[in-house]
N, C-alpha and C positions, 0 to 999 in steps of 0.2 A: 210461623211459630218457631221459636228458638230451639225448642227441645224436639223438633221433628227429626225422624230417622229416615234415611234414604237408602233404598234397597235396589241393587242392580242384579238382574238375572240374565244368564247366558244359557239359553234353552237348547237342548239337543234331544235326540230320540230317546236315549236311555237315562241321561243324567241332566241335572240342572245345577249349574255353578251359580253361587250367590255371593254378594258382598254387601254388608250393612255398614253405613257410615253416618257419622254425625254431621251437622251443618259445617263444622270447622274442618272436615276432611278426615277426622280420626276414624280408623277402622274399628268397628265394634266386633264384627265376626265375619268370617268368610269360609267357604268350603263348597262341598257338592252334596247333593241329595239325589235319590232316585226319582225319575220322572214319572211318578204315579200319584194318584190322589191321596193315598194313605200316607206316604212319606211327606207330601206337601202339606197335609193337614197337621201332622206332628211338628213340622218345621215352623209353620206359621205361629203356633202357640209359644214358640221360644223367642219370638221377636219382641224387642222393646217397643212400647207404644208412645206416641202415635207414629205411624210410618206410612210412607207411600212407596210405590214400586214401579220400576220401568223394565221392559224387556223388548228384545228385538222381534220384529214381525217375521215369523217362520211358519212352516206347515203345522207346527204343534202349538202355536200361540193361542188359538181360539179357546180351547178348553181350559188352559191355565188362566187366561184373562177372565173368563166367566167364573172360575173357581175362586180367584183372589178377590173379586168384587164382593164376595160374601164376608170378607174380613177387613176390608179397607175401602174408603170412599173413593180413592183415586188410584187407578191403574193406567199407566201410560205405555204406549207401544211406539217404538222407534222405527223410522223408515230405514230398511236395511241398506239401500244404496247410499243414502246420505250419511248413515252411521258409519259405513265402511270408509268413506272419505275422511271422516273426522278422526277415527280411531286407528289409523294406520300406524303400526309400531313395528320395531325390529324384532322384539321378543313378544310372541303372541301365544297365549294359552287361555283356557276357559276361565280361570280365576281372574287373570288380568283383564279379560274382556268384560267380565261382570263388574270389576272395579271401575273400568272406564265408563260403563253405562251408569253406575252409581254417581260418578263425578259429574257427568253431563246432566243428570237429573238434579243433583245438588246445586249446580251452577246455573240452572235454568237454560241450558244449551242443548237439550235433547231435541233432535229433529223428529217431532211427533207426527204420526200419521193417523188418519181417520179409521175408526173401528165401527162397523155397522152394528146395530142392535142384534141380539141373538136370533130373534125370529126371522129377520131378513137374511141373516147368514145361513140359516137352515134352509130357507127357500132357495137361496142362491146355489147351495150345494146340489139341490135337486135339479135346477136348471142346467148347471154345468155337467151333471151326469147325463142329461139329455143330449148334450153335445157329443158325448162319447157314443151314445146310441145312434145318433145321426151319422157319425163317421163310420160306424159298423154297417149301417144300412147301405151307404155308398159303396163300401168295400164289397158287400155281398152282391150288390147289383153288378159291379164290375166283374166279379168272379163268375156270375152266371153268363154274362156276355162273353167273357174269355173262354169259358168251357165250350160254348157254341161255336165261337170262331176257330178254336183248335180243331174242331171236327168238320169245319168247312160248311156249316149250316147257315143259310141265309135267314134273316129275320128282320122285322120292322122295329127299328130302335125305339121309335116313339110308343109302340104298343107292347114291347117285350115284357115290361114289368107289370102289365095288367094281368090279373089272375086268370081271366077267361082266355085271353090270347095265349098265355104261356102254356096252359094245359092243352089247348087245341094244337099248339105247335108240337108238343111232345107226342101227341097221337099221330101227327102227320109225318114226322121225320123218322128215319131209320137210324137208330143208335144202339150201342151195346147196352146190355142190362146194367152194367156197372155205371156207365155215364148217366143213364136214365135215373138211377137211384141217387146219384150225387146231385143232379139237377133238382130232383124233387125235394131232397133234404135242404138244399140251398134255398129253395122257394119257401119251404116251411119256416126256416130260420128267418128269412126276410119278413114274412108275415108276422112272426112273433115279435121281431124288433119294432115293426110298425105299430103293433098293438101297444107295446110299452111306451113308444113315443106319444101316441094319442092319449094314453092314460096320464102321463106326466103333464102334458100341456093342459088337458081338461081340468086336472086337479089344481094347477096353478091359477088358471083363469078364474076359478070360483073361490079362491082363498080370500077370506074376509079382510085380511091385513093389507092386501094390495088391490082388491077388486075395484074400488072407487078410482084409484089412480089409473088403473088399466083402462077403464071405460073412458076417462078423459083423454088419455094419450092416443087411443085408437080413433079418435075423431079427426086426427090429422090425416089428410089424404096422403097415401103412400106409406103410412106406418101401420104395420100389421101387429098381431098379438105377440109374435116372437120378438120383434124389435122392441115393442113396448115392455114386455116382461124383462128382457135383457137390460134395458135402460133402468127400470125400477130397481131390480135386484143388484145391479152392479154399481149404480150411483148412490143408492140409499137415500140420504137426505139431500134434495136438490139445492136447498138453501146454503149448503156449505160452499157453493160456487158463487162468488160475488158478481161475476160477469160471464159472458158467453166465452170469452177467450180462455178462461180457466177451464171451462168444461171441454172445449175443443182440445186443449192441450192434454187433459186427462184421458180423452178418448184416442189420443195418438193421431190426430188429423192435421198436425202442423209439423213444420220442419224444425230440426234442432238449430239453435243459434249460438254462434261463438263470436266474440269481439276481442280484438287485440290490436293495440296501437291505433285506435280510432277506426279500424276497419272491421266491418261485419261480414261474417261468413255464414251462409245458410246451407245446411246439409240436407240429406234425404229425410223422409218421415222418421220422427223420433221413435226409438225403441223403448223409451221410458213411458209406457202407456198401459192402459187396461186393454189387453189383447182381445178379450172377449167382446168388449164394446166396439173396438176398432173393426173386428171382422164382421160383426152383424151390421154395423152402420154402413160399411162400404158395400156389402151385399144388398142392403136395402136401397142404397143410393143408385144402384144400377137399374132398379125397377120402379122407384118412386116417380121419376119423370113421366111414366106412362099413366099415372093416376093423379098427378098434381100438375096443373097447367103452369103454375109459377115455377116449380122446380124444372119443368120441361123447358121453359124459356131460359132459365139459368144454365141448364146443361148445354143448350145449343149456343148460347152466348160465350160460355167458357171454352167450348170445344173449338170455336173459331179462333180463339187466342192461342190455343195449344193443342192438346190431344185429348183422347177419351179419359185417360187417367186424371188429368187435371180437372176435367169437367165433373167426373165422379166424385173427386174429393171436395169440390165446391158444393155439390149437392149434399154430401154427407155433413159438411159444416153447417149448411142451412137446416138440415134435419135436426142437428144438435140445438140450434137456436129455437126451433119450433118446440122440440121436446122439453127444453129447459123452461121456456116461457109458460107452456101449458101446465107443466108439473108444479112450478112455483105458484102460479095463480090459482090452480085448482079449478079452472073453467075450461069448457070445451073450446076447441080451436075455431077461430073465426078468421076468414080470409079477408085481408085488407086490400082494397084496390087503390 
């Protein structure tokens, strides 16, 4: 449409810089507004219609994206790393950044990134919160072990974090009242964190929006509920990946490639990835060969060519292939001989 207006937003914690342009590049308005719903609603009603908007992906993008969808049919989100490479400038400020985003949108050069539906994003927030709980559980276990080692107390490391063994140990050993209280409080905190962890996982498992996909993915030998939940909530729509290589790259299971003068250089594992998926898949790949004969054969074959890390990465890539195939087809996993 010739009379379309293009809006660029540079989003920050307290303010939002904006720039409104016509198709020919003429600036209609620009400035800043407060980063809250009231100010954003008043500003939206001042825009000429029709308009489309683009903004950079940041911590604050989600609620702004959902809010603006109520007033326009198209809201685009730019990939921050690719956007930074395009908009490098000598003089940089919020207004000029918003103007550059508007120009990229106007010229159809915006490096757009995928935004998951709101429901999936809310569930993903819950799952990522669980990761925080798991880290705190590990820290608390290490603290309990450290307190016992500081006092020279011997214990069975495999049984220490069992409830019955822990309290029996406290009765048998001779420690100060202060240390005994700290150990008991640490144990109570550990049990509380474990309860939260179980509640989060059980709630996600039965959620109607992802339950069917979860049931299909857990039919893959070696894929548990946590791996499947992470895949579903981090990937979103599996059909956005045209092939397995794209999915492997998104999960950060491949090396970065550079080519210059006809020579190719392969670096270490790429840092441009979904770190949550990368961590879970690598951890799953260490245990999956115990439950899946094909993955076990793959692990041993790759281990002979290199080392354990190479074999683990190969298993993780094969898990991505399994997960993507099952998720796209919507059918249970079937092993092919």
